[in-house]
C-alpha positions as CSV (number, residue, x, y, z in Angstrom):
1,M,80.8,35.5,-10.4
2,R,83.7,35.4,-8.0
3,S,84.4,34.9,-4.3
4,V,85.1,38.2,-2.6
5,G,85.6,36.7,0.8
6,Y,85.3,33.7,3.1
7,D,85.3,33.8,6.8
8,E,86.3,30.3,8.1
9,Q,85.2,31.0,11.7
10,F,81.6,31.8,10.8
11,A,81.6,29.9,7.4
12,V,80.3,33.0,5.6
13,L,81.0,33.2,1.9
14,E,80.5,36.4,-0.2
15,I,80.1,36.2,-3.9
16,E,80.0,39.0,-6.4
17,F,78.1,38.5,-9.7
18,V,78.9,40.1,-13.1
19,S,76.1,42.5,-12.4
20,G,78.0,43.8,-9.4
21,D,75.5,42.5,-6.8
22,V,77.1,40.9,-3.8
23,Y,75.4,38.1,-1.8
24,R,76.5,36.6,1.5
25,Y,75.9,32.9,2.1
26,H,75.9,31.5,5.6
27,A,77.0,28.1,7.0
28,V,79.0,27.2,3.9
29,P,81.6,24.5,4.6
30,H,85.2,25.3,3.8
31,A,85.3,22.4,1.4
32,I,82.5,24.0,-0.6
33,H,84.5,27.2,-0.8
34,R,87.6,25.4,-1.9
35,A,85.7,23.5,-4.6
36,L,84.1,26.7,-5.8
37,M,87.6,28.2,-6.2
38,D,88.8,25.1,-8.1
39,A,85.7,24.7,-10.3
40,E,86.3,25.0,-14.0
41,S,82.9,26.5,-14.5
42,K,82.1,28.6,-11.5
43,G,78.6,29.6,-12.6
44,R,77.6,25.9,-13.1
45,F,79.1,25.0,-9.7
46,F,77.1,27.8,-8.1
47,V,73.8,26.6,-9.6
48,E,74.4,23.0,-8.6
49,Q,76.1,23.4,-5.2
50,I,75.2,26.7,-3.5
51,R,72.0,28.3,-4.8
52,D,69.0,27.5,-2.6
53,V,71.1,25.3,-0.3
54,Y,72.6,27.8,2.2
55,P,70.9,30.8,3.8
56,T,71.7,34.0,1.9
57,A,71.3,37.8,2.0
58,R,72.0,40.4,-0.5
59,V,74.8,42.7,0.6
60,S,74.8,45.3,-2.2
């Protein structure tokens, strides 16, 4: 997975998975986005810090 965008004004994070699916997460603090970019294991970080925590919608 990888971040494909972060909008600081609206705290919206978009993540693309290996499958090519893109999901948009809302109300994600900038600190979480920074930590995601710094995480050694991004997949593990996602499971522990983002999934089921912030409102999400599939984009593609």
